[in-house]
C-alpha positions in Angstrom: 81.8 88.5 156.3 85.7 87.6 155.6 84.9 84.8 153.7 82.7 86.8 151.4 85.3 88.8 151.0 88.1 86.6 150.6 85.4 85.2 147.5 85.6 88.7 146.2 89.3 88.9 146.3 89.5 85.5 144.6 87.3 86.3 141.9 89.0 89.6 141.5 92.4 88.0 141.4 91.2 85.6 138.7 89.0 88.6 136.9 91.6 88.3 134.0 89.9 84.4 133.6 86.3 85.2 133.9 86.4 87.4 130.8 89.0 86.0 128.6 87.6 82.1 128.6 83.9 83.0 128.5 85.1 85.5 125.3 86.6 82.6 123.9 84.0 80.4 124.3 81.4 83.0 123.1 83.3 83.5 120.0 83.9 79.7 119.4 79.8 79.4 119.3 79.3 82.4 117.1 81.9 80.5 114.7 80.2 77.3 115.0 77.0 78.6 114.4 77.7 81.2 111.4 76.7 78.6 108.9 73.0 78.1 110.7 70.0 78.0 108.3 67.4 80.0 108.4 64.1 79.1 110.2 60.8 80.1 108.8 57.6 80.1 110.5 53.7 79.2 109.1 50.5 79.5 111.3 46.9 78.8 111.0 43.9 78.8 112.8 41.7 75.7 113.0 38.0 75.5 114.6 36.6 72.4 116.3 32.7 72.0 115.7 32.0 69.9 118.8 29.0 68.6 119.6 27.8 70.2 122.0 24.2 70.2 121.9 21.9 67.1 123.2 20.2 66.8 120.3 22.9 66.4 118.0 25.1 64.3 120.5 25.1 60.8 121.0 25.6 60.8 124.4 22.3 62.9 125.3 24.4 65.0 127.4 26.0 68.8 127.0 29.6 68.3 126.8 31.4 69.8 129.8 34.3 71.6 129.7 36.8 69.2 131.0 35.2 67.1 128.4 36.0 69.6 125.8 39.8 70.0 127.2 40.2 66.7 127.0 39.0 66.7 123.5 41.4 69.2 122.1 44.2 67.3 124.4 43.4 64.5 122.1 43.7 66.6 118.7 47.1 67.7 119.6 48.4 64.3 120.7 46.5 63.2 117.4 48.8 65.7 115.2 51.8 64.4 116.4 51.2 60.6 116.2 52.7 58.3 113.9 49.7 57.6 111.6 48.4 60.9 110.4 52.3 61.9 110.2 52.7 58.6 108.0 49.7 60.5 106.0 51.8 63.5 105.5 54.6 61.7 104.2 52.4 59.7 101.5 51.0 62.8 100.5 54.3 64.5 100.5 55.2 61.7 97.8 52.0 62.0 95.8 53.0 66.1 95.9 56.5 64.6 94.4 55.1 63.1 91.3 53.7 66.1 90.5 55.2 69.0 88.6 55.6 72.6 89.4 56.3 72.5 93.0 59.4 72.6 96.1 58.6 68.7 96.2 59.0 68.1 92.6 62.9 68.4 93.4 64.7 64.9 93.7 61.5 62.9 92.2 63.8 61.7 88.9 63.4 58.1 90.3 59.5 58.4 91.4 58.6 59.5 87.9 60.8 56.7 86.2 58.8 54.3 88.4 55.2 56.2 88.6 52.9 53.4 88.6 54.6 51.4 90.9 55.0 53.8 93.5 51.5 55.0 92.9 50.4 51.5 93.4 52.3 51.4 96.7 50.9 53.8 97.7 47.5 53.2 97.8 48.5 50.2 99.2 50.2 51.2 102.3 47.1 54.0 102.3 44.5 50.8 102.7 46.2 48.4 104.5 47.5 50.7 106.9 50.8 49.4 106.3 54.8 50.9 107.2 57.3 51.3 104.4 59.8 48.2 103.8 63.2 50.2 102.9 64.8 46.9 101.8 62.2 46.5 99.1 61.1 47.8 95.6 59.9 50.6 95.1 59.8 51.5 99.3 63.2 51.6 98.6 62.6 55.0 96.3 59.9 56.4 98.5 61.9 56.2 101.4 65.2 57.8 99.7 62.9 60.6 98.5 61.7 61.7 101.8 65.2 61.8 103.7 66.0 63.8 100.9 63.3 66.2 101.9 64.2 65.3 105.5 60.5 64.1 106.3 61.6 61.7 108.7 59.1 61.0 111.1 60.8 62.2 114.4 62.0 65.5 112.7 58.1 66.0 111.7 57.5 65.5 115.0 59.8 68.5 116.0 58.6 70.9 113.7 54.7 70.9 114.3 53.0 72.2 117.3 49.4 72.9 118.0 47.7 74.3 121.0 44.2 75.3 122.1 43.4 79.1 122.0 42.2 79.6 125.9 38.9 78.3 126.8 37.6 78.7 123.1 37.1 75.9 120.4 39.6 77.7 118.4 43.2 76.0 117.6 46.7 77.3 116.9 48.4 75.7 114.2 52.2 76.3 113.9 55.1 74.7 111.7 58.6 75.8 111.3 60.9 75.0 108.2 64.0 76.2 106.2 62.1 76.5 102.9 59.1 79.3 102.7 57.3 77.2 100.5 58.2 73.8 101.9 56.9 75.5 105.3 53.4 76.3 103.6 53.0 72.9 101.4 54.0 70.7 104.6 51.9 72.6 106.8 49.0 72.2 104.4 49.4 68.5 104.2 49.5 68.0 108.1 45.8 69.7 108.2 44.6 67.6 105.3 46.0 64.7 107.6 44.6 65.9 110.7 41.4 66.4 109.2 41.0 63.0 107.4 42.5 60.9 110.2 39.7 62.6 112.6 37.1 62.2 110.1 38.1 58.5 110.3 38.6 58.2 114.0 35.0 59.7 114.5 33.4 57.8 111.7 34.4 54.7 113.0 33.5 55.6 116.5 30.0 56.7 115.3 29.9 53.2 113.6 30.5 51.3 116.9 27.7 53.8 118.2 25.5 52.8 115.2 26.2 48.9 115.5 25.2 49.6 119.6 22.2 51.8 118.9 20.9 48.9 116.1 20.8 46.3 118.3 19.0 48.3 121.1 16.4 49.4 118.6 15.6 45.8 117.5 15.2 44.8 121.0 12.8 47.7 122.1 11.1 46.7 118.6 10.7 43.5 119.9 9.8 44.2 123.6 7.2 46.6 122.0 5.5 44.0 119.6 5.5 41.9 122.7 3.5 44.1 125.1 1.0 45.0 122.3 0.7 41.0 121.7 0.5 40.3 125.7 -2.7 42.9 125.7 -4.4 41.8 122.6 -4.1 38.2 124.4 -5.7 39.5 127.4 -8.8 41.1 125.1 -9.1 38.4 123.4 -9.0 35.7 126.8 -11.5 38.0 128.6 -13.6 38.5 125.6 -13.3 42.6 126.1 -13.5 44.3 122.4 -13.3 47.9 123.8 -13.3 48.4 127.2 -12.9 52.1 127.4 -16.2 52.7 125.2 -17.8 50.0 126.9 -17.1 51.2 130.1 -18.4 55.0 129.4 -21.6 53.5 127.8 -22.7 51.8 130.9 -21.3 54.8 133.2 -23.7 57.0 130.8 -26.3 54.3 130.9 -26.4 54.1 135.1 -26.6 58.1 134.7 -29.8 57.9 132.6 -31.4 55.3 135.0 -30.5 57.3 138.2 -32.2 60.4 136.5 -35.4 58.6 135.3 -35.3 57.1 139.3 -35.4 60.2 140.6 -38.2 61.8 138.0 -40.4 58.8 138.8 -39.9 59.3 142.7 -40.7 62.6 141.9 -43.8 61.9 140.3 -45.1 59.1 142.8 -44.2 62.0 145.8 -46.6 64.3 143.9 -49.2 62.0 142.8 -49.7 61.2 146.8 -49.9 64.4 147.7 -52.6 65.3 144.8 -54.7 62.1 146.1 -54.4 63.8 149.7 -55.3 67.0 148.9 -58.5 65.6 146.7 -59.4 63.9 150.1 -58.9 66.7 151.9 -61.4 68.7 149.8 -64.2 66.0 149.9 -64.1 66.1 153.9 -64.3 69.6 153.6 -68.1 69.4 152.3 -67.5 68.7 148.5 -68.9 65.2 148.8 -67.5 62.9 145.9 -70.1 60.8 144.7 -68.3 58.5 142.5 -67.6 55.1 142.9 -64.8 53.8 141.2 -64.9 50.5 141.9 -68.5 50.1 140.2 -67.4 50.7 136.7 -64.9 47.4 134.9 -64.3 49.2 132.2 -62.2 51.8 134.1 -60.5 49.3 136.0 -59.5 47.5 132.6 -58.2 51.1 131.1 -56.3 51.4 133.9 -54.4 48.1 133.6 -54.0 48.5 129.9 -52.1 52.3 131.0 -50.1 50.3 133.3 -48.8 47.8 130.5 -48.2 50.4 127.8 -46.3 52.2 130.4 -44.1 49.1 130.7 -43.3 49.1 127.3 -42.8 52.6 127.1 -39.7 51.9 129.5 -38.9 48.9 127.9 -38.7 50.0 124.5 -36.4 53.1 125.8 -34.1 50.5 127.1 -33.7 48.9 123.1 -31.3 49.8 120.6 -32.9 51.4 117.0 -36.5 52.1 118.9 -37.7 55.7 117.9 -40.6 54.4 116.0 -41.7 51.8 118.3 -41.2 54.2 121.3 -43.2 56.5 119.5 -45.9 53.7 118.6 -46.2 53.0 122.3 -46.4 56.5 123.3 -49.5 57.4 121.4 -51.0 54.4 122.4 -50.7 55.5 126.2 -51.9 59.1 125.3 -55.6 57.5 123.7 -55.9 55.3 127.0 -55.6 58.4 129.1 -58.3 59.9 126.6 -60.0 56.8 126.9 -59.8 57.1 130.8 -61.1 60.6 130.8 -64.2 60.0 128.1 -65.7 57.0 130.5 -65.2 59.0 133.4 -67.1 61.8 132.1 -69.6 59.0 130.6 -69.9 57.8 134.3 -70.4 61.0 135.4 -73.5 61.8 133.0 -75.3 58.6 134.0 -74.7 59.4 138.0 -78.5 59.3 139.4 -77.5 63.2 141.0 -76.9 66.4 139.1 -73.1 66.7 140.1 -71.5 70.0 140.0 -68.9 70.7 137.9 -66.4 70.9 140.8 -67.4 66.9 141.7 -66.4 66.0 138.1 -62.9 67.6 138.4 -62.5 66.5 142.0 -63.0 62.6 140.7 -61.1 63.0 137.8 -58.0 64.5 139.1 -58.1 61.9 142.2 -58.3 59.0 139.7 -55.3 60.3 137.4 -53.1 60.9 140.7 -54.1 57.2 141.7 -53.0 55.8 138.3 -49.8 58.1 138.0 -48.8 56.7 141.6 -49.5 52.6 140.8 -47.9 53.2 137.0 -45.1 55.2 138.6 -44.0 52.7 141.6 -44.5 49.6 138.8 -41.9 51.7 136.6 -39.7 52.4 139.7 -39.4 48.6 140.9 -38.4 48.2 137.4 -35.9 51.0 137.3 -34.0 49.7 140.4 -34.2 46.2 139.1 -32.3 47.5 135.9 -29.6 49.5 138.0 -28.8 46.8 140.0 -28.3 44.6 137.2 -26.3 46.9 135.6 -24.2 47.7 138.6 -23.7 44.0 139.1 -22.4 43.7 135.1 -20.4 46.4 135.5 -18.4 44.8 138.6 -17.6 42.3 136.2 -15.0 44.3 134.2 -13.7 46.4 137.1 -10.5 43.8 137.6 -9.9 44.4 133.6 -9.6 48.0 133.4 -6.7 48.1 135.6 -4.9 45.6 134.2 -5.7 46.7 130.7 -4.3 50.6 131.8 -1.2 48.7 133.0 -0.5 47.1 130.0 -1.1 50.1 128.1 1.1 52.1 130.0 4.0 49.4 129.6 3.1 49.7 125.7 3.5 53.4 126.0 6.5 53.5 127.8 8.1 50.8 125.6 6.7 52.8 122.6 8.6 55.7 123.9 12.2 54.0 124.3 11.5 52.7 121.0 10.8 55.8 119.2 13.9 57.6 121.1 16.0 54.9 119.9 15.0 54.9 116.7 15.9 58.8 116.3 19.6 58.1 117.7 19.8 55.9 115.1 18.5 58.0 112.4 21.0 60.4 113.7 23.9 58.4 113.9 23.2 57.4 110.1 23.0 60.7 109.3 26.3 61.8 111.2 28.1 58.4 109.8 27.2 59.3 106.1 28.7 63.1 106.7 31.8 63.7 108.5 31.4 62.7 112.0 31.4 64.4 115.2 33.8 67.0 116.2 34.8 68.4 112.9 37.8 70.3 112.2 37.4 73.4 109.9 40.4 75.7 108.8 39.3 79.3 109.5 42.8 80.6 108.3 44.7 78.7 106.4 48.8 78.5 106.4 50.5 81.7 104.7 53.7 81.7 102.8 56.4 82.9 105.3 58.2 86.2 103.6 60.9 86.5 106.2 62.8 84.0 108.4 62.2 83.7 112.3 64.2 85.9 114.6 67.8 83.9 115.3 68.4 82.1 118.5 72.0 82.6 117.9 72.7 85.7 120.5 70.6 84.0 123.0 72.6 81.1 122.6 76.1 82.5 122.6 75.0 84.8 125.4 73.8 81.8 127.4 77.1 80.0 126.5 79.1 82.9 127.8 77.4 83.4 130.8 77.3 79.6 131.6 81.0 79.3 131.3 81.3 82.3 133.3 79.3 81.1 136.2 80.8 77.8 135.7 84.1 79.2 136.3 83.3 81.6 139.4 81.7 78.4 140.9 84.9 76.4 140.4 86.9 79.7 142.0 84.4 79.9 144.9 84.6 76.3 145.5 88.3 76.1 145.4 88.5 79.2 147.6 85.7 77.4 150.2 87.7 74.4 150.2 91.3 75.8 150.4 92.4 75.8 154.3 95.8 77.1 153.4 97.2 80.3 155.1 97.0 82.8 153.0 96.9 86.0 155.4 97.7 86.8 159.1 94.2 86.9 159.6 93.9 83.0 158.3 96.8 82.3 160.6 95.7 84.0 163.8 92.7 82.2 163.2 93.9 78.5 162.7 96.9 79.0 165.6 97.2 80.0 169.2 100.7 81.7 168.3 100.5 85.3 167.8 102.3 87.0 165.1 105.1 89.7 165.2 105.8 90.3 161.3 105.0 89.0 158.2 106.9 88.8 155.2 105.6 89.6 151.4 106.5 87.2 148.5 108.9 88.7 146.1 109.7 87.5 142.4 111.6 88.7 139.9 108.4 88.4 137.2 107.1 91.8 139.1 106.6 94.0 136.1 105.1 97.1 138.2 107.7 98.7 139.9 106.2 100.7 141.6 104.6 97.8 143.5 108.1 96.2 143.4 109.6 99.1 145.3 106.6 99.0 147.8 107.4 95.3 148.5 110.8 95.5 149.3 110.2 98.7 151.6 107.8 96.4 153.2 110.0 93.5 153.7 112.6 95.9 154.8 110.2 97.3 157.6 109.5 94.0 158.3 112.8 92.8 159.1 113.9 95.8 160.8 110.9 95.6 163.1 111.9 92.2 163.7 116.0 93.0 164.3 114.3 95.6 167.0 112.4 93.4 169.2 115.4 90.8 169.0 117.4 93.7 170.1 115.1 94.6 173.0 114.4 91.2 174.1 117.2 88.9 173.6 120.9 91.0 173.6 123.2 91.5 176.7 122.0 88.5 178.3 124.3 86.1 176.5 121.6 84.1 175.6 120.8 81.7 172.4 117.7 82.6 170.0 116.2 79.7 168.6 114.8 79.9 164.9 112.6 77.0 164.1 109.6 75.9 161.9 107.5 72.9 162.0 108.7 72.0 158.4 111.3 72.3 156.2 111.6 74.8 153.1 109.8 78.0 155.8 113.0 80.3 155.1 114.5 80.3 158.2 118.3 80.9 156.7 116.8 83.8 154.5 115.8 85.4 157.2 118.5 84.8 159.1 120.9 86.3 156.1 118.6 89.2 156.2 119.0 89.7 159.5 123.0 89.5 159.6 122.7 92.2 156.8 120.9 94.9 158.9 123.6 94.2 161.8 126.6 94.7 159.8 127.9 97.9 161.1 125.7 98.3 163.8 128.1 97.2 166.3 126.6 94.3 168.0 128.4 91.0 167.8 125.8 88.3 166.6 126.6 84.6 165.7 124.8 82.9 163.6 125.0 79.0 163.4 123.4 76.7 161.0 122.8 73.7 162.5 119.8 72.6 160.2 121.2 69.1 159.1 117.7 69.0 156.5 119.3 72.2 154.5 121.8 71.0 151.8 122.8 74.4 151.2 126.1 75.8 152.7 126.5 79.6 153.7 129.7 81.3 153.9 128.8 83.5 156.5 126.6 81.0 158.9 128.9 78.8 161.2 128.1 75.4 160.0 127.1 72.8 162.8 125.4 70.5 160.5 128.2 68.1 160.1 128.5 67.8 163.8 124.6 67.0 164.1 123.8 65.1 160.6 124.1 61.2 161.3 123.6 61.1 164.5 126.6 63.0 165.6 124.6 64.7 168.6 124.9 61.8 170.7 129.0 61.6 170.1 129.3 65.6 169.8 126.9 66.6 172.4 129.7 67.9 174.8 131.7 69.8 171.7 128.3 71.5 170.6 127.6 73.0 174.1 131.4 73.8 174.8 131.2 76.0 171.4 127.9 77.2 172.1 129.0 78.7 175.3 131.9 79.9 174.1 129.8 81.8 171.8 127.7 83.3 173.9 130.6 84.8 175.8 132.2 86.2 172.9 129.0 87.8 171.5 125.9 89.7 172.4 123.4 86.8 170.6 124.0 83.5 169.1 121.1 83.1 166.6 120.8 79.0 166.3 119.3 77.7 163.0 117.4 74.3 164.2 116.2 71.3 161.6 112.2 71.5 161.5 110.9 70.8 165.0 108.5 68.0 163.7 110.7 65.6 162.0 113.8 66.3 164.2 115.2 64.3 167.1 117.4 66.8 168.6 114.4 69.7 169.2 114.7 69.0 172.8 118.7 69.4 173.4 118.6 73.0 171.1 115.0 73.8 173.5 117.5 73.3 177.0 120.3 75.2 175.5 118.5 78.2 174.1 116.7 80.9 175.6 114.4 82.6 173.0 112.7 81.0 170.1 111.4 82.9 166.7 108.7 80.4 165.1 109.0 80.5 160.9 105.8 79.9 159.2 105.6 79.8 155.5 102.1 81.0 154.2 100.0 79.0 151.6 100.6 76.0 153.4 97.5 73.9 154.9 97.8 73.8 159.1 98.0 70.0 160.3 97.9 68.1 163.9 101.7 68.3 163.6 101.5 72.4 163.5 99.8 72.4 166.6 101.9 69.7 168.4 104.7 71.8 167.7 103.0 75.0 168.8 102.3 73.2 172.0 105.5 72.2 172.5 106.8 76.2 171.8 104.2 77.7 174.7 104.7 74.6 177.2 108.6 75.0 177.1 110.7 77.2 179.2 111.7 79.6 176.3 110.7 83.1 176.0 108.7 82.9 172.7 109.3 85.9 170.5 106.4 85.4 167.9 105.5 84.0 164.6 106.8 85.2 161.6 104.7 84.7 158.8 106.8 84.7 155.7 106.1 84.3 151.7 102.6 86.3 151.9 100.9 87.2 148.9 100.8 91.2 148.9 97.4 91.0 148.1 96.7 89.2 151.3 98.8 91.8 153.2 96.3 94.8 152.8 94.4 93.6 155.9 97.3 93.7 158.0 99.6 96.6 156.7 97.2 99.0 155.1 97.1 100.6 151.8 99.6 99.0 149.4 100.5 101.1 146.2 99.4 98.7 143.1 97.8 99.4 140.2 94.5 98.3 139.9 91.6 98.7 137.1 88.2 100.5 137.4 86.4 97.4 138.4 89.1 96.3 141.1 89.0 100.1 142.5 85.5 100.1 142.9 85.1 96.3 144.4 87.6 97.3 146.8 85.5 100.5 147.8 82.8 98.2 148.2 84.9 95.6 150.3 86.2 98.3 152.3 82.9 100.5 152.5 85.5 103.3 151.5 82.5 106.2 149.8 
């Protein structure tokens, strides 16, 4: 807290400097920036048409947010890159070759050599070259660009761009000193940015296209190889259309299975019919017909079996409709012939058969014929099923291989189609404007008023900076200052008590009230010192030793003040000056310096002792002013002769180890130590010791003092 108070006091002490120097600095800044150029700013809003859809993306992926952020960063870096700035410079030169704009100023040399300049500009753009300032006409171009302040570094400084939040919009800003020039350069920058971005996108797409073209050729060759492999496999294994062939075999097997089931049902029903006929005969209806007696019926039976085989064989052949109908017709004819023979045989029977006997005989014969015919045909069907099944087993391994090859062909075909579609997309994008197109939403406008000047901010910042710097210097000085400037600081550094403090009085003090107060303080402090001396040192015929650790502490001045106060008091006090290091002489002081200087103490020792003894008997007190203890050799001698000691210490001096040794010497001696008199103290540092000092103060200093002392 004490340190803080000291710092505040230091700042208040130098308040005039802290106000005057920053004020002068601000005035200087105002003067230096009086003729500053005005700045005009234009803005534009751009839209970045990103390829965020899979269908229009070369990578078949949606753009992630970090990828979009990277694209915007690339655009911002591209804007301040050297190549697009060179485009701006070239466009500005082309603009300068035209009439009716701000860039027409200073274009006389360009217009005079227009053909050479245009040819050179085309070369620079086409070959991506740099200007050669020492060659014609590059010297004219460079001079023109410098005239209009279109240097590369300056163009980088006047342009700025950034993304608007998380949108696909971008803000473009440009500042210049002329409104028309601001708008034109902004348009040139945007044109150069769009051109450069389009060129980069097209180069990127071209590299993609070249890669995809190679992949398309490779995919087409792979597809052709797989198709050829399938064709060779079919040719090697005599396979025309395995799928349809297998389907036909399956259908045919299903038909045969159906026919076999039908025949087995017929055989079973015929056997059951025969058993029923025989059961009827056994029940009492005798069958009087001998089927084995007539050879014609047997022959017709064989014919019927043969015809049924023909029906089966003909049904297995292709284009057999007419032949199958003829064979079936022959079967019916044979059946009718057999029935006719049965009727004939019945009529020739020696018995008179009844109607039921004829029907039983006919049924039995028909059942027997159907059983034999169907059983024979069933055998043929089963053999055919076995043959077809064995034939189909031959194609089973081929089918799995062909299916695998067809799947490979399908996969290769899909890859080829995807790559072909991607190739068409890249070709379309290459022929247009490429990826991530930049579109101008709000073009740069013509600024009508300059931007607010930063001059007040600069002036204020300069004044504040100087103020802070000076305050920091004063604070550092205060923190590093170890000098004794007050009673409190002396008591913190020393073990000796303080019995008084004399203010520093100068002739330059203009405040009469303060000067009068200082004189009063000085007189009162000297008077208090004298009263202390009179109470402690008088009437014992002793010697009071006035000493210090260094020269120039004011011992003689204090002795003269004490002598002045004792005049007319009735007290006899002898003041002896033994400080041979002080060259001044004082008429009112008894001069012992000739007895001490030049090693005179050794030879004049007895004389000095006798003189002092005589003075002690003749006076109430002898005040002995000695030389500084730290550099004099006679300190021990004077301390043996003296009874009391008063230590004088001048303020604004840094206390050292020498002072500490002197203090130890004084405290360990047999002398009665009166105390320390602090001399030449600044009045600013005496209020904590004496109290309020009448002094003129500004309002700020009064408020600060109240804050420090908490006097509200």
